[in-house]
C-alpha positions in Angstrom: 11.4 -17.2 5.6 10.2 -18.0 2.1 12.2 -17.5 -1.2 10.5 -17.5 -4.4 11.8 -16.6 -7.9 9.3 -14.5 -10.1 9.9 -13.8 -13.9 8.5 -12.1 -16.5 9.5 -12.0 -20.0 10.7 -8.7 -21.3 8.2 -9.0 -24.2 5.2 -10.1 -22.3 2.6 -7.2 -22.3 1.9 -7.9 -18.3 1.0 -10.3 -15.6 0.1 -10.5 -12.3 1.1 -12.6 -9.0 -1.2 -12.5 -6.0 0.6 -12.6 -2.5 -1.4 -13.6 0.5 0.3 -13.5 3.8 -1.6 -14.6 7.1 -0.1 -14.4 10.5 -1.7 -16.7 13.0 -0.6 -16.3 16.5 -0.1 -19.6 18.4 0.6 -17.4 21.5 0.5 -13.7 22.3 2.9 -12.0 19.7 4.5 -8.6 19.4 5.6 -7.8 15.7 8.1 -5.1 16.5 9.4 -2.1 14.6 11.9 -2.9 11.8 13.1 -0.4 9.1 14.0 -3.4 7.1 11.0 -5.4 7.6 8.4 -6.1 5.1 5.9 -8.1 3.0 6.0 -8.6 -0.6 9.6 -8.0 -0.7 11.4 -8.4 -4.2 14.9 -7.6 -5.3 15.3 -6.9 -8.8 18.2 -7.5 -11.0 17.7 -4.3 -13.0 18.4 -2.2 -9.8 21.6 -0.3 -10.8 20.9 3.4 -10.8 23.4 4.5 -13.4 21.8 2.0 -15.9 18.5 3.9 -16.0 16.6 2.0 -13.3 14.0 3.8 -11.3 11.2 3.5 -8.7 8.2 5.4 -8.7 5.4 5.6 -6.1 1.6 6.4 -6.5 2.4 10.0 -5.4 4.5 10.8 -8.1 7.7 10.2 -6.0 11.0 9.0 -8.0 13.9 7.1 -7.0 14.9 5.9 -3.5 15.2 9.6 -1.8 11.7 10.2 -2.6 10.2 6.8 -2.0 11.8 5.3 0.8 9.8 5.2 3.9 6.9 7.2 2.1 3.4 5.9 2.4 1.6 5.1 -1.1 -1.1 2.6 -2.4 1.5 1.1 -4.8 5.3 1.3 -5.9 6.7 0.5 -9.1 10.3 -0.4 -9.9 11.4 -0.5 -13.5 14.6 -0.6 -15.6 16.6 -2.1 -18.6 16.4 -5.8 -19.1 17.8 -7.1 -22.4 17.6 -3.6 -24.0 13.9 -3.2 -23.0 12.3 -1.1 -19.9 10.3 -3.4 -17.8 8.9 -3.0 -14.4 7.2 -4.7 -11.6 4.9 -2.8 -9.3 3.8 -3.9 -5.8 0.0 -3.0 -4.9 -1.1 -2.6 -1.2 -4.6 -3.6 -0.8 -7.0 -1.1 1.3 -8.1 -3.8 3.6 -4.2 -4.3 4.7 -3.5 -2.9 8.2 -1.8 0.5 8.0 -2.9 1.0 4.3 -1.4 2.9 2.7 1.9 1.1 3.6 5.2 2.7 4.0 7.8 1.4 1.2 11.2 0.3 1.7 12.7 1.0 -1.6 16.5 1.0 -2.4 18.2 2.2 -5.8 20.0 -1.1 -6.0 16.7 -3.0 -6.6 14.9 -3.6 -3.3 11.2 -3.1 -3.2 9.1 -3.9 0.0 5.8 -3.0 1.5 6.6 -2.4 5.0 3.8 -1.9 7.4 6.3 -2.6 10.5 8.6 0.5 10.2 6.4 3.3 11.4 8.7 4.6 14.1 11.7 4.6 11.7 9.6 6.2 8.6 8.2 9.0 10.7 11.2 9.7 12.9 9.2 9.0 16.1 10.8 9.0 19.5 8.3 6.1 20.5 10.3 2.9 19.3 7.2 1.0 19.7 4.8 3.2 17.7 4.4 0.6 15.1 4.4 -2.4 17.1 1.7 -4.8 16.0 0.2 -7.1 18.7 -1.8 -10.4 18.2 -3.6 -12.1 21.0 -3.4 -16.0 21.1 -5.5 -17.4 18.2 -5.8 -14.0 16.4 -4.9 -13.7 12.7 -4.0 -11.0 10.5 -3.9 -11.1 6.7 -2.0 -9.0 4.2 -2.9 -8.8 0.5 -0.5 -7.8 -2.0 -0.3 -8.1 -5.8 2.9 -7.9 -8.0 2.1 -6.5 -11.6 4.8 -7.2 -14.1 4.6 -4.7 -17.1 6.5 -3.5 -20.2 7.9 0.3 -20.0 7.9 2.5 -17.0 4.9 3.2 -14.5 3.1 5.5 -17.1 3.4 3.0 -20.0 2.5 0.1 -18.0 -0.5 1.9 -16.7 0.1 1.0 -13.2 -2.2 3.3 -11.7 -5.1 2.0 -13.7 -4.1 -1.5 -12.8 -4.1 -0.9 -9.2 -7.5 0.6 -9.5 -8.7 -2.6 -11.1 -7.1 -4.4 -8.1 -9.1 -2.4 -5.5 -12.4 -2.5 -7.5 -12.1 -6.4 -8.1 -12.0 -6.8 -4.3 -8.9 -9.0 -5.0 -11.3 -11.9 -5.4 -8.7 -13.7 -7.5 -6.1 -13.3 -4.7 -8.1 -14.8 -2.0 
């Protein structure tokens, strides 16, 4: 388990933070299904629905009801901080297993990419549908990028920055 504090100034135009997670199996491993699992997890202090906070996904979904458990290339969460609208998007790299990922989004400020909840998100009767298996010595890498920005997903040009992330090959994130 890791805990990191990430912050962007409300008056900063934008910034990016790469996230590179590599799992290496020291023995055979089965990463089981979890609706609450995920990579690139962030909890935002602006996450209170009645103060104007919102989540948006690449497929024009809004709020928890339309984004939780849905697949998309990116998800953005934005809301008021010190009187200004700011946001953070999380980008799922196309080389990641199960891209585009499912999103675990809650209106209280939780945003996480979750490639491990397939059975829950698709309401599958197979409880092991999304299990991920690694043989001893095998490794698996997930690449994400946090993009901090001013404004909502349109003002922050989130879709445009996601395309740049993909086209760059995420070289800076390796």
